[in-house]
C-alpha positions in Angstrom: 0.0 0.0 0.0 2.8 2.4 0.9 2.8 5.6 2.9 0.1 8.1 2.0 0.2 11.9 2.4 -3.4 11.8 3.6 -2.2 10.0 6.7 1.1 11.8 7.2 -0.3 13.8 10.1 -0.4 10.5 11.9 2.7 8.6 10.9 4.9 11.7 11.2 3.9 12.0 14.8 3.5 8.3 15.4 5.7 6.2 13.0 4.4 3.0 14.5 0.9 3.7 13.4 1.7 2.8 9.8 2.5 -0.8 10.7 -0.4 -1.1 13.2 -2.9 0.2 10.7 -1.6 -2.3 8.2 -2.3 -5.0 10.8 -5.6 -3.7 11.9 -7.2 -2.1 8.8 -10.2 0.3 8.9 -13.7 -0.9 9.3 -16.2 -0.2 6.4 -16.4 3.5 5.5 -18.8 5.5 7.5 -21.7 7.4 5.9 -19.8 10.7 6.4 -16.7 9.2 4.7 -18.8 8.0 1.8 -20.4 11.4 1.5 -17.0 13.0 1.4 -15.8 10.7 -1.4 -18.9 11.5 -3.5 -18.4 15.2 -2.9 -14.8 15.0 -4.0 -15.9 13.3 -7.2 -18.6 15.9 -7.9 -16.3 18.9 -7.2 -13.7 17.4 -9.5 -16.2 17.0 -12.3 -17.3 20.7 -12.0 -13.7 22.0 -11.8 -12.7 20.2 -15.1 -15.8 21.6 -16.8 -18.0 18.4 -16.6 -20.9 19.9 -14.8 -23.2 17.1 -13.5 -26.4 16.8 -15.6 -27.3 13.3 -14.4 -29.2 14.4 -11.3 -26.2 14.3 -9.1 -26.8 16.5 -6.0 -24.4 19.4 -5.6 -24.2 20.3 -2.0 -23.6 23.9 -0.7 -20.3 22.6 0.7 -19.1 21.6 -2.7 -20.3 24.9 -4.2 -18.3 26.8 -1.6 -15.2 24.7 -2.4 -15.5 25.1 -6.2 -16.2 28.9 -5.9 -13.1 29.4 -3.7 -10.9 27.7 -6.3 -12.4 29.4 -9.3 -12.2 32.8 -7.7 -8.5 32.5 -6.7 -7.4 30.7 -9.9 -8.8 33.5 -12.0 -8.5 31.6 -15.2 -5.1 30.0 -14.5 -4.7 26.4 -15.3 -5.8 24.2 -12.4 -4.8 20.6 -11.7 -7.5 18.5 -10.2 -7.2 15.2 -8.3 -3.5 15.2 -9.4 -1.5 12.1 -8.7 2.0 13.3 -7.9 4.3 11.1 -5.9 7.1 12.4 -3.7 10.3 10.4 -3.6 13.6 10.5 -1.7 16.2 7.9 -0.8 14.1 5.1 -2.2 11.0 6.1 -0.3 7.9 7.1 -2.2 5.0 8.9 -0.7 1.7 8.6 -2.7 -0.2 11.8 -3.2 -3.5 12.7 -4.8 -3.7 16.5 -4.6 -7.3 17.8 -4.6 -6.5 20.9 -6.5 -3.5 23.2 -7.2 -2.5 26.0 -9.5 0.4 28.4 -10.1 0.1 32.1 -10.7 3.2 33.3 -12.4 2.4 37.0 -11.8 2.6 36.3 -8.1 5.2 33.5 -8.3 3.0 31.6 -5.9 1.6 28.1 -5.9 -1.9 27.6 -4.5 -2.8 24.2 -3.0 -6.3 23.3 -1.8 -7.5 20.3 0.2 -11.3 19.8 0.8 -12.5 18.4 4.1 -16.2 17.4 4.1 -16.4 16.5 7.8 -16.9 18.3 11.1 -13.5 17.5 12.8 -11.6 20.8 12.5 -8.4 20.7 10.5 -5.8 23.5 10.3 -3.7 24.5 7.3 -0.8 25.7 9.5 1.8 22.9 9.8 -0.5 20.5 7.9 1.7 17.6 6.9 -0.7 16.5 4.1 -0.5 20.0 2.4 3.2 20.2 3.1 3.8 16.9 1.4 1.7 18.1 -1.6 3.8 21.3 -1.8 7.1 19.4 -1.8 5.9 17.2 -4.6 4.8 20.2 -6.7 8.1 22.0 -6.0 10.0 18.9 -7.2 8.5 19.5 -10.7 10.1 23.0 -10.9 13.1 23.1 -8.4 14.4 26.3 -10.0 11.6 28.2 -8.2 12.7 27.0 -4.7 14.5 30.2 -3.8 11.9 32.7 -5.0 8.4 31.2 -5.0 5.9 30.8 -2.1 3.0 28.5 -1.4 -0.5 29.3 -0.1 -1.8 26.1 1.5 -5.5 26.1 2.1 -8.0 23.8 3.9 -11.6 24.3 2.8 -14.0 22.8 5.4 -17.4 24.4 4.6 -19.4 22.5 7.3 -17.3 24.1 10.0 -16.5 27.6 8.5 -17.3 29.5 5.4 -13.8 31.0 5.6 -11.0 28.8 4.3 -8.0 28.3 6.5 -4.9 29.5 4.8 -1.1 29.3 5.4 1.5 31.1 3.3 5.0 29.6 3.4 8.2 30.4 1.3 9.2 27.5 -0.8 12.7 27.5 0.7 11.2 26.8 4.1 10.0 23.4 2.9 13.5 22.0 3.3 13.3 21.5 7.0 9.9 19.9 6.8 11.2 17.6 4.1 13.9 16.3 6.4 11.5 15.7 9.2 9.0 14.0 6.8 11.4 11.5 5.3 13.0 10.9 8.7 9.6 9.8 10.0 8.9 7.8 6.8 12.1 5.9 7.2 11.3 5.0 10.8 7.7 4.1 9.9 9.0 1.6 7.3 11.8 0.3 9.5 12.0 -2.1 12.4 10.3 -1.3 15.8 9.0 2.2 15.0 7.7 4.3 18.0 4.1 4.8 18.8 3.0 8.0 20.5 -0.4 9.1 21.7 -1.8 12.5 20.6 -4.4 14.3 18.5 -3.3 12.2 15.6 -5.0 9.1 17.2 -8.3 10.4 15.9 -9.7 7.8 13.5 -6.7 5.6 13.7 -7.9 2.1 12.8 -5.4 0.6 15.2 -6.4 2.7 18.2 -8.0 -0.2 20.0 -4.7 -2.2 19.7 -2.2 0.6 20.6 -0.4 0.3 23.9 0.6 4.0 23.9 -3.0 5.2 23.6 -4.2 2.6 26.2 -1.5 3.6 28.7 -2.2 7.4 28.2 -5.9 6.9 28.7 -5.5 4.8 31.8 -3.1 7.2 33.4 -5.6 10.0 32.7 -8.4 7.9 34.4 -6.2 7.4 37.4 -5.4 11.2 37.7 -9.0 12.3 37.6 -9.6 10.4 40.9 -7.7 12.9 42.9 -9.6 15.5 44.9 -8.4 19.1 44.6 -8.4 21.2 47.8 -9.3 24.8 48.1 -5.9 26.1 49.3 -4.2 26.0 45.9 -2.8 29.2 44.3 -4.2 30.4 41.0 -1.0 29.2 39.3 -1.5 25.7 40.8 -5.1 25.7 39.7 -4.1 26.7 36.2 -1.6 23.8 36.0 -4.2 21.4 37.4 -6.8 22.5 34.8 -4.2 22.0 32.0 -3.4 18.5 33.2 -7.1 17.7 33.5 -7.8 19.0 30.0 -5.0 16.7 28.7 -6.4 13.9 30.7 -9.8 14.5 29.3 -8.4 14.2 25.8 -6.6 10.9 26.6 -9.7 9.5 28.2 -11.6 10.3 25.0 -9.1 8.3 23.0 -9.3 5.4 25.3 -13.1 5.5 25.1 -12.8 5.5 21.3 -10.6 2.5 21.4 -12.9 0.5 23.6 -15.9 1.5 21.5 -14.1 0.1 18.4 -13.4 -3.2 20.2 -16.9 -3.6 21.5 -18.5 -2.7 18.2 -16.4 -5.5 16.6 -17.5 -8.0 19.3 -21.2 -7.1 18.9 -21.0 -7.3 15.1 -19.6 -10.8 15.4 -22.7 -11.9 17.3 -21.3 -11.9 20.8 -23.3 -10.5 23.8 -21.6 -7.7 25.7 -22.8 -6.8 29.2 -24.4 -3.4 29.2 -24.0 -2.6 25.5 -25.8 -3.2 22.2 -25.7 -2.0 18.6 -28.4 0.4 17.5 -29.1 2.2 14.3 -28.5 6.0 14.0 -30.5 8.3 11.8 -29.4 8.2 8.2 -29.5 10.7 5.4 -32.9 12.0 4.1 -33.6 12.1 0.4 -36.7 12.7 -1.8 -38.9 9.7 -2.3 -41.4 11.3 -4.7 -40.9 12.1 -8.4 -39.0 15.3 -9.3 -42.1 17.1 -10.6 -44.1 16.2 -7.5 -41.5 17.7 -5.2 -41.2 20.9 -7.2 -45.0 21.3 -7.3 -45.2 20.8 -3.5 -42.5 23.4 -2.9 -44.2 26.0 -5.1 -47.2 25.9 -2.7 -44.9 27.4 -0.1 -43.1 29.8 -2.4 -39.9 27.8 -2.4 -37.8 26.9 -5.4 -36.1 23.6 -4.9 -35.2 22.9 -8.5 -32.0 24.8 -9.2 -29.2 22.9 -11.1 -30.5 19.9 -9.1 -33.1 19.3 -6.3 -32.0 20.8 -3.1 -31.9 18.4 -0.2 -34.9 17.9 2.2 -33.0 19.5 5.0 -32.3 22.6 2.8 -36.0 22.6 1.9 -37.0 22.8 5.6 -34.5 25.7 6.1 -36.0 27.4 3.1 -39.5 27.4 4.7 -41.3 24.2 3.8 -43.0 22.6 6.8 -41.0 19.6 8.2 -44.1 17.5 8.1 -44.7 18.2 4.4 -41.0 17.4 3.6 -41.3 14.2 5.5 -44.3 13.1 3.4 -42.2 13.6 0.2 -39.0 12.1 1.5 -37.5 9.1 3.2 -34.8 8.6 5.8 -32.3 5.8 5.2 -31.2 3.7 8.1 -28.1 5.2 9.6 -24.8 3.4 10.6 -24.7 1.0 13.5 -23.8 2.8 16.7 -22.8 1.6 20.1 -25.3 2.4 22.9 -26.0 1.3 26.5 -28.1 -1.8 26.7 -31.5 -1.9 28.4 -31.2 -5.6 29.1 -31.3 -5.3 32.9 -31.8 -9.1 33.3 -28.5 -9.8 31.5 -26.7 -7.2 33.6 -28.2 -8.7 36.9 -27.1 -12.2 36.0 -23.6 -10.9 35.3 -23.3 -9.1 38.6 -24.6 -12.2 40.4 -21.7 -14.2 38.9 -19.0 -11.7 40.1 
C-alpha cells in the first residue's frame, strides 16, 4: 500500500501507526466518509468543466469549495485530483492532490484540500498539504529560492472562511527532512508509537499500547480530589493537566468503542452494551415534478441545477411534516449504545 500523504499527520507524529494500521485495517467506510468521497468526485467534475447533468446533487459545501478555487485561480490552469508522488532515498509517498495552480504573476503556488467532515483541520503545519507542496516543487526546483505556497484547507461544514497558510518554498527543506525521517522510521523495524491528537480515527487505536497507557493514566489522575488552598497558578496547572487527561480518556473511550463494536457485530453479547441504528440521510422519495410542485405551494424553489436536499427545503421554509411526506430517511450506521437488558446485567453481577 505504501505511505500516504493523507495520513502523514499520523505517521509523522507516530511512525508505528503505519505498521499497526496495516495489521488492523479500517472498518467499512462511515456514511460521512462515503459522502466526502462522492463530494470530492462531484467537485472534480465541476472543476474540469464536466458539470453534472445526471441528477447528481451538488451540496452547498461543494459549491463553496468550487467557488473558492475558481475565484482564486482567476482563469489560470488548475490541476484536479492530481497524482504526484514524492520520492527521496528510495522512499515514495503517494499523493492525490485535490487541486492546485500556479500564478506566475505572483510567483505563488496555490494548493487546496477539501474536508467534508466536522472534525476541525488547520492548514498551518498541515503535513498533508506540506507533502503536496514538496511534490509540486520537485517539478520545478528552479523556483525554490523565490516562490511561495499558499496552502488552504476548505471545510465548509465548519466555517465558510477557508483556513490559509503562506510559506516560502525554501522553508519546505526543514519539513522535508522531518517528513522523510519519520517515513524511514515508519517503514523500518520497531517504530515508535505516540499518543496524541493524531490518534483520531486511527484504525489501530483499539490495539495501541501507547493510547491505552495514556488513557489509563488519565483515568487514574481524575480520581484525585483538589483542595481549596491551591494558588491560581496551581489551579491553572491542574486544569491544563485535566484537559489533557480528558483528551486521553476520550481516545481510550474511542478504542474501547471500536473493540466492543467489533465484538457485537460478530454476534457476541456484551454486558451493558448493544448496537443500535442511527438516523441516516434524508432524500426525496417522490418524483422530481411532484417535489417541485409541492415546494411551489410554499413559495420555495427547490429545483436549481438539481433538487436541493430535504434539509435545505425545511430551512427554506417548507414545513417539516410536508417534507417528511415527500422524502425518506435511510437507516443510519450502526452505533454503540448502553443496553437496556437489565436481566442480563443482573445475572452478570450475580456471577461476580
